[in-house]
C-alpha positions as CSV (number, residue, x, y, z in Angstrom):
1,M,24.8,70.1,-10.2
2,A,25.6,70.8,-13.7
3,K,27.1,74.0,-14.7
4,E,24.7,76.4,-16.4
5,T,25.7,76.7,-20.2
6,I,25.9,80.1,-21.7
7,G,22.8,79.4,-23.8
8,A,20.9,78.6,-20.8
9,R,22.3,81.7,-18.9
10,I,21.2,83.9,-21.9
11,Q,17.6,82.5,-21.7
12,R,17.5,82.7,-17.9
13,I,18.7,86.3,-17.8
14,R,16.5,87.2,-20.9
15,E,13.3,85.8,-19.1
16,E,14.3,87.5,-15.7
17,R,14.2,90.9,-17.8
18,G,10.8,90.0,-19.2
19,M,12.3,89.9,-22.7
20,S,10.9,87.8,-25.5
21,A,13.7,86.1,-27.8
22,S,12.6,88.3,-30.5
23,E,13.3,91.5,-28.5
24,L,16.7,90.3,-27.8
25,S,17.3,89.3,-31.4
26,R,16.3,92.9,-32.4
27,L,18.2,94.7,-29.7
28,V,21.5,92.5,-30.2
29,E,20.9,93.0,-34.1
30,V,20.8,89.3,-34.9
31,T,18.1,86.9,-36.2
32,P,15.5,85.3,-33.9
33,T,17.1,82.1,-35.2
34,A,20.5,83.1,-33.8
35,V,19.0,83.8,-30.3
36,W,17.1,80.1,-30.6
37,N,20.6,78.4,-31.4
38,W,22.3,80.0,-28.6
39,E,19.7,79.1,-26.0
40,N,19.4,75.5,-27.4
41,N,23.1,75.3,-27.5
42,G,23.5,75.0,-31.0
43,T,25.9,77.8,-31.5
44,R,27.7,80.1,-29.1
45,P,27.5,84.0,-29.8
46,R,30.2,85.6,-31.6
47,P,32.7,87.9,-29.6
48,D,30.9,91.0,-30.7
49,A,27.4,89.8,-30.1
50,L,28.6,88.5,-26.6
51,L,29.2,92.3,-25.9
52,R,25.9,93.4,-27.3
53,I,24.2,90.9,-25.1
54,A,25.9,91.9,-22.1
55,K,25.0,95.5,-22.6
56,V,21.4,94.6,-23.3
57,F,21.3,92.8,-20.0
58,G,23.4,95.4,-18.1
59,I,26.1,93.0,-17.2
60,S,29.8,92.5,-18.3
61,R,30.8,90.3,-21.0
62,D,32.7,88.2,-18.5
63,T,29.7,87.8,-16.1
64,L,27.8,86.7,-19.2
65,V,30.4,84.1,-20.0
66,S,31.3,82.8,-16.5
67,G,27.8,83.0,-14.7
68,S,29.7,85.1,-11.9
69,N,27.1,87.5,-10.1
70,S,30.0,89.7,-9.2
71,D,28.8,92.7,-11.2
72,R,25.0,92.3,-11.0
73,Q,24.7,95.3,-8.7
74,D,23.2,98.3,-10.1
75,S,26.4,100.2,-9.3
76,A,28.1,98.5,-12.1
77,R,25.5,99.4,-14.5
78,T,25.7,102.7,-16.8
79,I,22.7,105.1,-17.1
80,A,22.3,103.9,-20.6
81,E,21.6,100.3,-19.6
82,V,19.4,101.4,-16.8
83,T,17.2,103.7,-19.1
84,E,17.1,101.0,-21.7
85,Q,15.8,98.4,-19.5
86,A,13.3,100.9,-18.2
87,R,12.1,101.6,-21.7
88,I,11.9,97.8,-22.3
89,Q,9.8,97.3,-19.2
90,I,7.6,100.4,-19.8
91,A,7.0,99.3,-23.4
92,K,5.9,95.6,-22.2
93,L,3.6,97.3,-19.5
94,M,1.9,99.3,-22.3
95,G,1.8,96.6,-24.6
96,L,4.0,98.6,-27.1
97,S,7.2,97.8,-29.0
98,P,10.2,99.2,-27.4
99,E,10.8,101.5,-30.4
100,R,7.4,103.4,-29.6
101,V,8.7,104.4,-25.8
102,K,11.0,107.6,-25.7
103,L,12.4,108.4,-22.3
104,H,13.8,111.8,-21.5
105,V,16.0,112.1,-18.2
106,E,17.1,115.4,-16.7
107,F,19.8,116.0,-14.0
108,E,19.2,119.0,-11.6
109,T,22.5,119.9,-9.7
110,E,22.3,122.1,-6.7
């Protein structure tokens, strides 16, 4: 079996997250054409973009690059990553753009 390319990995994870290429481009602060080029193996994301993509996906840069599943567990995710993914999913369910969804999280200690 052929090894998954980084472009195919970006596309697969993006689709698993229920995210459009346009949403990913906005969150990573690149053009939709850049995302298309990555996913179709025309180009490889620059190091700073790799970090932003990994953050949006809630995985490490190394996992994004290598395809290793070692840190795909929730314990490796930050609160910011979890809430960002929740915001994106809620927006999708409501038919809104993610910018129109605001989440407020409160922690209570005993």
